[in-house]
Structures are given as structure tokens and as C-alpha cells.
Phi, psi and omega in degrees: 000316178296325181296321179293318180294317179293322181293318181290324177289327180294322179287323183281344184269033177293146182299138183281333179076201183287334179300325179291322180292313179294325178295325180283327182273344183301313178298324179294317178294321179296319178296320179296318179297315178297316178302317181297312184285332182269334185241309188286312183298313177297325179294322177296318179297318179295319179295320180295319179295320179295317179299318179295319179297316180295323180293330184263014178295146178216165180301140179093349177292137175268126189228166172235131179275171178295338177275357178091013181274128177268142177186182180239133180291125179253337180201143177238128180219103179065235180271005182243149173234147176257124183246128176270117183259343175205176180299119180064020176242113184235143175235153179246126180227163175289150179303320184292346178279354175280117185272325180199159173278140182275136176284149177295136183253000000 
């Protein structure tokens, strides 16, 4: 009985070669490609648009910070912007903390 089991396993245990390796890695590569197009590529586009928006900020722009503070840019100096959030109330934040330009209401 053992001889029959060993003989049948011996014939079926032929080396798979490179086809087996590529066959095993193909689903993993497919998942990575899908992951890239669904998650990484859109995030890069969004980051590029945000960087462009921050670079083009100017005095008088109405903005919203990442903390949710609404205000108007009163001064830009290097990597910092001064935002007026109320009459005579100004805060200084990094340019990158401006999350979006506010639409006119």
C-alpha cells in the first residue's frame, strides 16, 4: 500500500519550474498594479494640485487652514502666511497648512 502511495506521489511531484513561480507571483503583482492605480496615483495628483495651490497663494485670498480656521491672507513671508481671522486678529501659519481656497459666498 505504501509503495502505491509513494509511486503515485513520485510521478506527480515533477518540478514545476519557472511557470510555478510566475504563476504564484502573478496575483501579487496584479494586486500591486490595482493598488497603484486606485490609491497611489490619485493621491499623487491631489498632492501636486495642493502644492500648486500653496505656491500660488497671494494677499487677499480667502482660505481655510487644515485646522478649519477661515480667514483672509494679509501677508506672505517665506514659508509663512499671516491670516486675518477677524478684525485686527491675525494668526501666522505655515503655507502648507492652508488646505483650500474658500469659494465666494
